[in-house]
N, C-alpha and C positions, 0 to 999 in steps of 0.2 A: 421361385427364382433360386432357391437353395439347392435344387435337385442336381444341377450340373456343376455346381461350384466345388472345387477341391479344397478342403480345409487346410492343406499344406501350402496353399497359395496366399498371397496378400489379401486381407479383407478390404483394404482401401489402397488403391494405386493411383496416384496423381502424376500424369506424364506431361511435361512441358506446357503447363497450364498458363494461359494469359487471360486476364480479365480487365476490361476497360469500362469506364463510365462515360456516357455521352452527354455533353451539354450543348447548348445552341452554338457555342463558340468553337468547341474542339472536342476531340477524343482524349480522355485522360486515362493513361494506362495505370492501373492500380496494382496489378500483379503481372509479372513477366517471367516466362520460362521457369515456372515453379514445378518441381517434382518432389514427391515424397511417398514413402511406402509404409503402411502399417500392417503388421502381421497379426493373425488371430491371437487375442490375449495380450497384445503388446500395448504399451502406453507411450505415445509420441508427444513430446512437448514442442510447441511453437513459440519462439522467443523473439522479441524485438521491440523497438520503440513504437510509440503511438504513430499511426499513419504508415507503418511498414507493410501493411497488407495482411496481417494475421487473421483478423475477423473477416476480411473479404474472402480469404481462402475457405473459411468455415461456411460462410453464406453460399459460396460456390458449390460446396459439397451438398448443402441443403437445397440447392437450386432456388435460392431466395434472394436474388440480387436486385429486386425492385424493377421499376419500369426502365430506368436509364442504365442499368448494369447489364453487361453482356460478356459471355465467354467467347473470346475471339480466336483462341487457338488451344490445342491440347485436349486431353480427355481425363475424366474422373471415373475410374472403374471401382465399383462397389460389388464385391463378390463376383468379379469378372465381367459385370455388365456396365456399360457406359451410361452414367446418370444423365449426361447432357443430351442423350438421344431418347430418353424415356418420355412417354406421354404424361399429361397432368394426372390422369387416374392412376398410372403406374407409380408415379412419385408419391401420390397421396397414400398408397398402400404401404410404402416404405417409411415415409416420414413419421416419427413418433413410435412406429412399431419396430423397424429394423435399425433406423438411425435416429437418435434422440439428441437434443441440444439443450444445454443449461446455460442461461445467460447471466451476465454480471449482476443485474438488478433483479432480485427475486420477485418484487411486487409487480414488475412488468409482465411476468408469466402467470400471475394468479388473478382470478376474477374476484374483485372485492365484494361482490354481491352473492357469492356462492360459498357454502360451507366447505371446509377443506376435504371432508370425506366424499362429498358429491363430486368435487373436481377430480379427485384421484380415481374414483370409480368410473368416471366417464371414459378414461383411457382404454381399459380392457373391454368396456361395453361397445365402444366405437370400433376398435381395431379387431377384436376377437369375437364380437357378438355375445359376450358373457352376460349372464343374468345379473340383475342389480344386487341380489343377496350375495352371490359368489364374488362379485366385484368389490363389495364392501368388506367381505372377509379378507380378500387379497389386500385391499387398502390398509386394513388394520395390521396385517402381517408385515407389510412393507414399512409402515410407520414405526413399528417396533424395530425393524431392521436398521432404520436410519437413526436409531437410538434416541427417539423422542420420548420423554416421560409421559405416562398416562395416555396411551394411544386413544382411548375412548373419548377423553376430553378434547384432544387435538382434533379428532375427526368431526366433532360437533362445533368447533370454533370457526370463526371467520378469519381470513388472513390478517386483518389489522389487529387481532387479539394475540398475535404471536410476535416474538422478537425477530430481528433480522436473521439471526443464526437459525432459528426454528423455521422461518419462511424458506431459507435456502435449502434446509433439509427436506421440506415438503416438495420443493421443485425437483430435488434429486430423486425423491421417492416417485414423483410423477414420471420422470424420465425413465425410471427403472421398472415401472409397472408392466411394460410389455417385454421385459428382458431383452433390450436391444442388443444387436451385435456390435454396434459402434456408438460410443457416447462422445459428443463434442462438448467440451467445457470451455466457455469463453470468459476468462477472468472470474471464476465463480466465487472467489473469496476476497476480492478487492475491497468490497464495502464492509467487510466484517472485521471484528477485533481479532488480534493475533491469537488469543486463547481459543476463540470460536473457530478461527481458521484452522488451527492444529487439529481440532476435532473433526472438521469437515474433510480435511486432507486424509486423515487416517480412515475415515468412513469411506471415501471414494476409493482408496486403495483396497480396503477389505471387500467392498462390494464388487469391485472389478474382478478380484480373485474368486469371489463366491459365485458370480454369474458368468465368469469367463468373458467379460465385456472388454472389447478393445477401446482405447481412448485416444482422443486428440485433445491435448490439454494446452489451451492458449494462455500465456501469462507473460508479464514483463519481469516477474520475480524469479531470478535464477535459483535462489535457494529452494523455492517451492518446486521447481522443475527437478532439482536433484533429489528431493524427497519423494516425488510421485512418479517419475517417468523412467522408462528403460532407455529411450533414445530421444534426441532432440534435434530440431532444425532451427538454426538462427537465421532470421530474416532482416534485411536492410533495404529500405526504399523499393519494396515490391519484389525483391528477389530473395531466393534462398542463397545464403553465402557460405554456410557450413552445416553439414549434417553428419551425425554419427552417434555412437553409444554415449550416454550421458557422462560416465566417468572418463571416457577417452577424450571427449571434447573439452571437459573441464580441465583435465591434466595435460593434454597434448593438443591444445587448440592450434589450428592451422589456417586461421584467417585473421587479418589485422583488426577487423571490427570486433570479433569475439574477444580478442586480447584487450582491446580498448574498453569494452564493456566491463570486463573483470577488474581492470585498473581503476574504474570509476565508482566501484561499490565498496563500502567499508567492511572488509573482511577482518577477522581477528588479526591483530598485529598492526593494523593501520593506526597511525597516530597523527593528529592534526598538525603537530609541530615537527616531529622527526620524520614521519613518512606520510606526507599529505596525499590525498587522492589526486588522480590525474584526470581532469575533465577532458572529454573529447573536444578538440578545437572545432570551430565553425558550427554551422547549422545543418540540420537535416534538409535535403533538397526537396522542393515541391515537385509533384508528379510531372508537371510540364516544363520543369527547369533542370531535369537530370543531366549530369555532365556526360561527355563522350567517354566511351570505354567503361572503366570500373566506376560504379555509382559512389563507392566510398573514397575514391581517389583524392578529392580535394581535402579530405580530413585525415588522410592516412600518412603515418610516419615513414612508410616504405615506398611511397609513390615514386615512379620513374617516368619523367615526361617523355613522350614519344613512344612509350611502350605500354604503360598501363592505360593510356587514353587513346590507343590506336585502333582498338576493335572491341566488339562485345566479348565479354569473357565467359567461357563456359564453365560448368562444374567439372572438376577433375578428381579422380580417386587419389587418396593419400596412400602412398606405398607402404606395405607392411601392416595395413589396418583393414579390417573388414567393414564394409558399408560406411566408410568415412570419406566424405567428399568436401572439397573446398573450391570456392569461386575466386581464386587468386592466382595470378600468373607466377608470382614469386615465392609461393609458400615453401618450395623445396630449397630456396636460397637463404631464407631468413633464419637467423639464429634465435630460435624461440626461447632458449634458456637465458638469454642475455637480460640482465636487470634493466628496468626502464632508466632512461636518462635521468640523472639525479634531479629530483624536484627540489625547488628552493626550500631550505629548512628555515624554521622560524624559532625565535626565542619564545618561551612560554610567557604569555601575558601576565605581568605582575598583578596580583589581586590586592585591591585597596581596601578602604574602609567600608563598613556596612552602609548601603544606601537604601535598602528596603528591609523592613522588619514586619512580620505578621505575628500577632499574638492571639491565640485562642479565637481565631476568626470563625464565625458561624454565619451561614446563609440559609435561611429557611424560606420556602415559598408556601403560601396558603392556596390550596386548590379546592374549589367547591365541588361536591360530588356531581352536580349538574352544571358544569361550567358554562354551557351554552345559554341556558335560560335562568341561571341563578338558582338558589334554593338548595336543599339537601345539606347534609352535614359537611363541614369544612375539614379537609385533610391537610396535613403538613408534609411537604417534601423537604427532607433534610439533605440539601445538596452539598453543603460543606459543614463538617463537624470539627470544631476545635483545631483549626489549621494553625500550626506554628512553625515558622522558619525564618531565616534571614538570607539576604543575597548581598554580595559585595561588588564593589566597582571592578569591572573587567572580568567578571566571572560568568561562566555559562552554567546555569542550573537547569537541569532537565526535569520535567514533570511528566511521569509516565503512568499509564493505567488504562483500563478499558473504557469504552463509551459508558457514560452514566456515572463515572466515578467522581465527577465534580471538577475536572481540570478546567473546562471552559467557563464554568460558573465563577471559579476563583479569579480567572482572568478578567471576566466582566466586572467583578467587584473592584479589582485593582484599577481597571480603566475608567471606573465611574459610570459604567453603563447600568450597574446595579449598586445598591447600597447594602452594607453589611447588616445582619440581624444583631450581632454582638461581636465583641472583640475589637482589636486594633490593627490598623495598617499605618505604619510610620514610614513616610517617604521623605528622605532628607530632613528628618526632625519635624516633619509636619504630619499631623493626623488627618488622613483623607478617607477613612472608612465610611463616613456618613455624608460625604460631599459628592453629589452627582456631577457628571461631566459638565453640564451647563452652568454649574455654580463654581467650577474650578477656575483658577486664574490661568492665563495663557502659558505662563512658565511651567505650571504643573502639567497642563495638557501636552505641551510640546516635549516635556522631558520623559513622559511615559507614552510610548507609541506601540502599535500592534501591526504585525504582518499576518495576514489571514491565510487560511488553508487554500481557498479557491481564488486564484488571481482573476478569474473571469468575472466573478461577482462584485469585485471591489473597485473596478474602474468604471467611470462614466462613459458609455459607448459613444456619446455624441460630442465628446471633448477630446482635443488632441492630447497626446502624452505630456508635452511641455506645459500646456495650459493647466493640466491637473496638478502638476508639481508646483507651478507658480501659485495656484489657488491655495495650496497648503502653506506656502511661504507667506502669502498675504494674511491668512488666518493667524499664523504664528508671529506676525509682525516682523518678519525678516526682510531686510533690504529697505532702503529709504526711498526708492522709486522703481518704476517698471524695468528700467535698464539694469539696475543692480539685481533685481529679482531674476531677470532672464539670465544674467551671468551666473548667478548662484544655481539656477535650474540646470544649466549646461554642465556646471561643476558636479552636480549630483548625478547626472547621466554618466559623466566620467567615472564617478565613484562606483557606480554599479556596472561599469564596463559595457555601456550601451553606446552606439555611435551617436554623435550629436544630431545627426540628420533625423533620428527617431523622434525628436521634439515635435516635428510636424506630422507625425503619423497618428492614425486613429488606432484604438485598442484592437479592432478586428484585424489589423494588418500585422499583429505581433503573435509570436508563438506563446505557448503557456509559460515557458521559462523566461521569455522576455517580459511578459506581463508581470510575473512575480518580481522581476528586477525593478520595474516601475513602482510596484507596491513598496519595495524596500527603500527606493529613493525617496518616496513620499513620506515614509515613516521617519527618515533621517532629515527631513527638510527643516525641522525646528531644532536640530542638534540634540536628538533624543539621547537621554542618559540610560534609560531602561527600555528595552524592546521585548515585548511579549510576542514570540513567534509561535502561532497556533498551527501546528502541523504544516509548516511552510513549504515542505518539499513532497508531501505525500501525493499530491495531484500531478507530480512531474515525473518524466522518464528518468531512469537511473543515471544516464549520461548528463542530463540537465541538473539532477539533484546534486551531483558532485560540484558543478560550477556554482550553484546557488549557495551551498553550505560553505564552500571556499570563500565566496564573496562575503558572507556574514562574518566569517572569522577575520577576514582582512579588515573589514570596517571596524570590528571590535578591537583589533590591535591598534588601529589608527585613533579611534575615538574613546577607547577605554569603556566601551558600552557594557552594561550588564545585560546578559541575554537570558531570558526565561524561555526555554525551548520546550514547548508542549508537543509530545509525540507518543506514538505507540510503537514506532520502529526502533527497537532496542539496538540494532546494528548502528544506526545513525547516532543514537544517544551515546553509545560506547565511544564512538569516534569523536564526537563534538564536545561532550560535557565534562566539566570539572567535578560537579557534584550531581547526584540524582536523588529525586524525591519520588517515591512510589505511592500512588493513591489508590484507595479501594473504598467505594461507597461513601465518599465524603471525608474519609479519614486518611491521614498520612500513616502508612503502615511501616515504611522504612525510609531512612534518609542517611546519606553518607557520601563519601567521595566515590567516583566512578569505580575505582579499583575495589573498594570495600563492598559496594553493592553487587558487583559482578563476580565476587568470590564468596565461598561459604564462610561463616554461617549466613543464611538468607532468612528473610521472612518467608513462610510457606508460599505466599502469593508471588513474591519475587522469583522464587525457585520455579514456579509453574510458568511465569511469564518468560523467563530465560529459556526454558525447555521448548516453548512454543515458537520461538523465532527461527524461521528457516535461514540457514547459513549456506551460502554457495561455495563451500569448500569441502572437498572430499576427505581432507585430513581430520575434519571435526567429528568427534563422537559426542553425541548428546544423550543425556538421561531422558527417558521418554515419560513425560507426565502430561496427561490430558485431563483437564478439569471437567468434571461432570456438572451439568446444569448451567444456567445463565446467571449473570450478576443479579442479585435481588433488587427489588424496587426500593428507591430512596423514600417512597411514601410508606412502605411497610418493612423497615429493615429488621433483620433477625435480632433476637436478644443476644446479649453477651458480645462475643467477638463478631465483627461484621463479616469475616471470611469463613466462619465456622461451618456454613452449609456446604462449602466446596473443598474443605481442607483435608488433605490426606494424612496430616500429622495429628489430627484431633484426638485419636485414640491413645497418643503418647502422653497426653495430659491427664493426670489422675482426677477422678470424679467427673462432674459435668461442668467444670469451671468455664470451659470455652462457650458453653451455651447460656451461662447465667451472668458471668462477670466480664465487663469490658477490660481487655488486657492493659497493663500499664506500659508506658514508653520505657523500654529498657536500653540503657547505654552500654554498648559492647566495647567501644573505644572512643576516644575523643572525637566527637562529631559523627559517630556512626550509631544510630538508634533504630530499634525495631519495636513494633507494638505487638507483643506475642506472649502467651503463657508458657511457652516451652522452656524447660530448664536449661541451664548453662551446658550441662552434659549432653543433652539432646542437640543443642545448637552446635556444639563442638563436633558432634558425630556426623554432621552433614557433609556429603561428598560434592565435589564440583559438578555442576550440570553440564558445562561445556568443557571438553578436553580436546587438545590438539595432539594428534599422533606425531611422534618424532619422524622426521623425513629420513 
């Protein structure tokens, strides 16, 4: 099929594509009138909220829409040939060989019962008829290409013996085994830590250049698109609404939805009091409830009745720009340089007395070598090591670090879901480190509440929203009868800005952001004084994130709540928090005010974390630091400094101190401490990781 294709032509050309899913009741249009072009060697980003049709487009290209999905209009040309008209055997020859796809969840693409080497070797053996020996040699070379340590050990391992980042690298290696012309990546880094994500992103870029692969990169993370793609296409409710070069769309956006997306993400300079984020009003329309005319119309600041809703709106070229199009009737009339309507400014919440103090907290788990049947030697997992900090009334303290650093373990101990091995937790002058939740009094339980990462898992699917909140009020002893509790439940719905009619809805009738609001309402049912928010916005779309973080701030101002905000998203942390605590392998390695932690001198791990965060701003220049290797096991931590196996500053410390001695906690200024052996001179010589170019 490559004989007749001209390499100066697009490798992928999607023209006016419409895809629908058919149920017994109706046809549900998922993608409408979608067009996009990818040139050879080009990387195209597809951006938009959940449900906008990004993954449906990718599955359309793969011709893998399932039984009830159908392409109802348009064409998908790959190397000049329409994929929609190919036979099953023709498609089989292309899939995996010419077009490869990498999914969000790496374990879904790997066979748990086969060794990694055999799975990789299968690809060229099936597609190219290669001998097993040659295929294994190629597998070893590609495993080295994706920067995995000790390729021979990796090839002999089963998928479950690898970390999430290593599994994703294997999936990328598998996709590249046949050197495909087009690689589709569907949110390939969402489930990964930010430091691992940085390595994967750099890897994908390098391999794309090395093999000349074109890419379709699907993501909701605009910063990631800026770092990886040449062009992007913004989608909303099944349609492409803006497409163009990445830098041009970021700096000269010409669609109200693109502008609204940027205003709802915490870029450098956003301040929760002086310059709050602006959430997109209203909700994303369901596929069978789309409005007339412009799909974004009901949520748009520039909507004109009788014009924007009078007809279907086509994509139109932006004058003076190359390959830049917008689906907006008014883009030539709007003043895009005008600042947003002044958002309401807030006074900084006054910080009160210390309400929570942890001193030398340790949490160890004993794990037997043969946990399933007992027996074998017992190993100790050191989840938290000598954690010490305090939190004050009305303060937001962010706790950041990679998976496995002990963030959630410390939260469980605080909540009483686990008890401490040693050390103290003092809550309002009461020691609670050894009191499990079932032995805590109602006041203690209601005063410390938690908002979880995944709103879908925390609500009872068979109970109405109102009943779930009333149940919490009953447990906390709030209200003297059912009528009083119902009134309080409606007030809590008002507090989290949900319509009172939602009291009678079931969780399945709510969106992700609405479910998270119910979780927040329930957490505040007993007048919580301390709320542990464990990644509360990471499962939500960026436009919903802004509304939920705004809501948490508003409740904090009203109730003087202390917020312990656990997150790996440093952009949100910078925007929300007053102080930041950085954790690594159970240790606090840095703690200070947000300004202190985000400016040099840094702990070497904090420096790497800051470098890894994708920022959706073309003015930002970042120092490039990619950590080698994965976070070590808490069952077998390295001697000396816990970070020494990945630290780029280790050679600056004389002798082998980093490998033999645990660093002391060094006070740099009042309240700013780091756990590091680096000298004061070395710390003072550190340069900023993130710099913003003058406009």
